[in-house]
C-alpha positions as CSV (number, residue, x, y, z in Angstrom):
1,M,21.2,-33.9,110.0
2,V,23.8,-32.8,107.4
3,Y,24.7,-29.2,107.5
4,T,24.7,-27.4,104.2
5,P,26.5,-24.2,104.0
6,R,24.4,-21.1,103.1
7,S,26.4,-20.4,100.0
8,A,25.6,-23.9,98.7
9,R,21.9,-23.5,99.4
10,H,21.9,-20.1,97.6
11,G,23.7,-21.7,94.6
12,A,21.1,-24.5,94.4
13,L,18.3,-22.0,94.5
14,L,19.8,-20.0,91.7
15,V,20.2,-23.1,89.6
16,G,16.6,-24.1,90.1
17,T,15.3,-20.7,89.3
18,V,17.3,-20.6,86.0
19,A,15.9,-24.1,85.1
20,V,12.3,-22.9,85.6
21,L,12.8,-19.8,83.6
22,G,14.4,-21.8,80.8
23,L,11.4,-24.0,80.6
24,L,9.0,-21.1,80.5
25,S,11.1,-19.4,77.7
26,A,11.0,-22.6,75.6
27,C,7.2,-22.8,75.9
28,G,6.9,-19.1,74.7
29,N,9.0,-19.6,71.6
30,S,6.9,-22.6,70.5
31,H,3.8,-20.4,70.6
32,D,5.4,-17.7,68.4
33,V,6.4,-20.3,65.7
34,R,2.9,-21.5,65.4
35,S,1.3,-18.1,65.1
36,N,3.9,-16.4,62.8
37,P,5.0,-18.7,60.0
38,P,8.4,-18.0,58.4
39,M,8.5,-15.2,55.7
40,T,9.5,-16.2,52.2
41,D,11.6,-13.9,49.9
42,S,9.7,-12.5,47.0
43,G,9.9,-14.7,44.0
44,T,11.0,-17.8,45.7
45,A,7.6,-19.3,46.6
46,A,6.2,-22.1,44.5
47,P,3.3,-21.1,42.2
48,A,-0.1,-21.7,43.6
49,T,-2.1,-24.6,42.3
50,G,-5.9,-25.2,41.9
51,G,-6.8,-21.6,40.9
52,P,-7.2,-20.0,37.5
53,T,-4.0,-19.6,35.4
54,S,-2.9,-16.0,35.1
55,P,-2.3,-14.6,31.6
56,A,1.4,-14.1,32.3
57,S,1.9,-17.7,33.2
58,A,-0.5,-19.2,30.6
59,P,1.3,-21.0,27.8
60,S,1.0,-19.2,24.5
61,A,-0.5,-20.9,21.5
62,P,1.9,-21.6,18.7
63,A,1.9,-18.8,16.1
64,S,0.8,-19.7,12.6
65,A,2.9,-17.0,11.0
66,P,5.8,-14.8,12.0
67,A,4.9,-11.7,14.1
68,G,4.0,-8.8,11.9
69,A,3.3,-10.9,8.8
70,H,0.2,-10.3,6.9
71,S,-1.4,-12.6,4.4
72,S,-1.7,-11.1,0.9
73,P,-5.3,-10.7,-0.3
74,A,-6.2,-12.4,-3.6
75,P,-5.7,-10.1,-6.6
76,Q,-8.9,-8.4,-7.7
77,T,-10.1,-9.2,-11.2
78,S,-12.3,-7.5,-13.7
79,P,-14.1,-9.1,-16.8
80,S,-12.5,-8.5,-20.1
81,A,-14.2,-6.6,-22.9
82,G,-14.8,-9.8,-24.8
83,G,-16.3,-11.6,-21.8
84,G,-15.3,-14.8,-20.2
85,T,-11.7,-13.9,-19.4
86,L,-10.6,-12.4,-16.0
87,V,-7.5,-10.2,-15.7
88,P,-6.0,-8.7,-12.6
89,A,-7.5,-5.2,-12.0
90,S,-4.0,-3.8,-11.5
91,S,-2.5,-5.2,-14.8
92,R,-2.4,-1.9,-16.7
93,C,-0.7,-1.7,-20.1
94,H,2.9,-0.4,-19.8
95,T,4.5,1.7,-22.5
96,S,6.9,-1.1,-23.5
97,E,3.8,-3.3,-24.3
98,L,2.2,-0.8,-26.6
99,S,2.6,0.7,-30.1
100,A,1.2,4.1,-31.1
101,S,-0.2,5.5,-34.3
102,V,-2.3,8.5,-35.4
103,G,-5.3,7.8,-37.6
104,R,-6.9,9.7,-40.4
105,N,-8.2,13.2,-39.8
106,D,-12.0,13.5,-39.7
107,P,-12.6,17.3,-39.9
108,G,-16.0,18.9,-39.2
109,A,-17.5,22.2,-38.0
110,G,-14.2,24.0,-38.1
111,Q,-12.5,21.2,-36.0
112,E,-9.6,18.9,-36.9
113,N,-10.1,15.4,-35.3
114,F,-7.4,12.8,-35.1
115,P,-7.7,9.4,-33.4
116,V,-4.6,8.6,-31.3
117,V,-4.4,4.8,-31.2
118,L,-2.6,2.5,-28.8
119,T,-2.3,-1.2,-29.6
120,N,-1.3,-4.1,-27.3
121,K,1.7,-5.6,-28.9
122,S,2.6,-7.9,-25.9
123,G,1.6,-11.5,-25.4
124,R,-0.6,-10.8,-22.3
125,T,-3.9,-9.1,-21.7
126,C,-3.7,-5.7,-20.1
127,T,-5.9,-2.7,-19.4
128,L,-6.1,1.0,-20.3
129,R,-8.1,3.6,-18.3
130,G,-8.2,7.3,-18.6
131,F,-6.5,9.9,-20.8
132,P,-3.2,9.8,-22.7
133,G,-0.5,12.4,-22.4
134,A,0.5,14.1,-25.6
135,A,2.9,16.8,-26.9
136,F,3.8,18.1,-30.3
137,V,7.5,18.3,-30.9
138,S,9.8,19.7,-33.5
139,G,12.7,17.9,-35.3
140,S,15.0,19.0,-32.4
141,G,12.6,17.6,-29.8
142,T,11.4,21.0,-28.6
143,Q,7.7,21.0,-27.5
144,L,5.4,23.1,-29.7
145,G,2.6,24.7,-27.8
146,P,1.2,23.9,-24.3
147,D,0.1,20.4,-23.2
148,P,-3.3,19.4,-24.5
149,K,-6.3,19.8,-22.2
150,R,-8.7,17.0,-21.2
151,E,-12.2,16.9,-22.5
152,S,-15.1,16.1,-20.1
153,G,-16.6,12.7,-20.3
154,S,-16.9,9.3,-18.7
155,V,-13.8,7.2,-18.1
156,T,-13.9,3.4,-18.4
157,T,-11.4,0.5,-18.1
158,I,-10.6,-1.0,-21.5
159,T,-9.3,-4.5,-21.6
160,L,-6.9,-5.2,-24.4
161,K,-6.0,-8.7,-25.5
162,P,-2.9,-9.1,-27.6
163,G,-3.4,-7.2,-30.9
164,Q,-6.4,-5.2,-29.7
165,S,-6.5,-1.4,-29.7
166,A,-8.0,1.7,-28.0
167,W,-8.2,5.2,-29.2
168,A,-8.4,8.8,-27.8
169,G,-9.6,11.8,-29.8
170,L,-7.1,14.6,-30.5
171,T,-9.0,17.8,-31.4
172,F,-8.2,21.4,-32.2
173,S,-9.7,24.3,-34.1
174,N,-8.8,24.9,-37.7
175,A,-6.2,27.7,-37.6
176,G,-7.5,29.3,-40.8
177,I,-10.8,29.9,-39.0
178,S,-9.5,30.7,-35.4
179,G,-6.6,32.8,-36.4
180,A,-4.3,31.0,-34.0
181,K,-0.5,31.0,-34.6
182,T,0.7,27.7,-35.9
183,A,3.7,25.4,-36.2
184,T,4.3,22.2,-38.0
185,P,5.5,19.4,-35.7
186,T,7.5,16.4,-36.9
187,A,6.2,14.1,-34.2
188,L,3.7,13.5,-31.5
189,L,4.7,12.1,-28.2
190,V,2.1,9.9,-26.6
191,T,2.2,8.7,-23.0
192,P,-0.2,5.9,-21.9
193,P,-2.2,6.5,-18.8
194,N,-0.3,6.2,-15.5
195,E,3.0,5.7,-17.3
196,R,6.1,8.0,-17.5
197,D,7.7,6.8,-20.8
198,A,6.3,8.2,-24.1
199,L,5.9,6.7,-27.6
200,K,7.0,8.8,-30.5
201,V,4.7,8.9,-33.6
202,S,5.6,10.7,-36.8
203,W,3.1,13.6,-37.5
204,S,1.8,14.1,-41.0
205,G,-1.3,16.1,-40.0
206,G,0.1,19.5,-41.0
207,A,0.2,22.7,-39.0
208,V,-1.2,22.8,-35.5
209,P,-2.2,25.8,-33.3
210,V,0.5,26.7,-30.7
211,S,-0.6,30.1,-29.4
212,G,-3.1,32.9,-29.8
213,N,-6.9,32.6,-30.1
214,S,-8.5,29.2,-29.8
215,S,-5.2,27.5,-29.8
216,S,-6.0,24.9,-27.2
217,V,-5.7,21.2,-28.2
218,F,-8.0,18.7,-26.5
219,L,-7.8,15.0,-25.7
220,S,-10.6,12.6,-24.9
221,A,-10.5,9.5,-22.7
222,F,-9.7,6.1,-24.3
223,S,-12.4,4.1,-26.0
224,P,-12.2,0.6,-27.5
225,G,-11.2,0.2,-31.2
226,T,-9.2,2.3,-33.6
227,A,-11.6,5.1,-34.5
228,P,-15.1,6.6,-33.7
């Protein structure tokens, strides 16, 4: 029988114990891997497949127009006075497209009545709607009397082809009857509806009331033609 020193037997026992513990430790780590899969950093996982596509990842449809762009609606039209021709509803007559004149006085019942006429001198069809602006002025350009007032009555859109006219009534009381103070203007300034520039017309209608009793001057809305 071979004699083994106690120190050698003790060392062999320690080695065997360490080996058994290492085997058990390996078996425990293998169980932990199966039950706790590795964590993945946020944002690095591949996208899931087979489920519904989220709105954020869905491909956007190609835009038919730049963002914020709006399609322009078709211009509105209105029938012309003569019928058959359509003109854009917004194509009003501008001052530069018109000429102005003052028609013959048609007095009656203590009133003086003058037609203020605007004629389309342009090469296109345009519209007038509403009241003219007007002011009597002296030779130096100073306004005589207050601005005329508007008469009550219906307002219509008048379509003027090239060469056609519309008129508005200019009315005031006879100064010899009303006793109003008067002045004799040299011109009448006429401003078409919705315009800023005026047309200057020579005035040959004599004295007009500028202050005092019954001195107001009135204007009617435009009507087709050149006189009542």
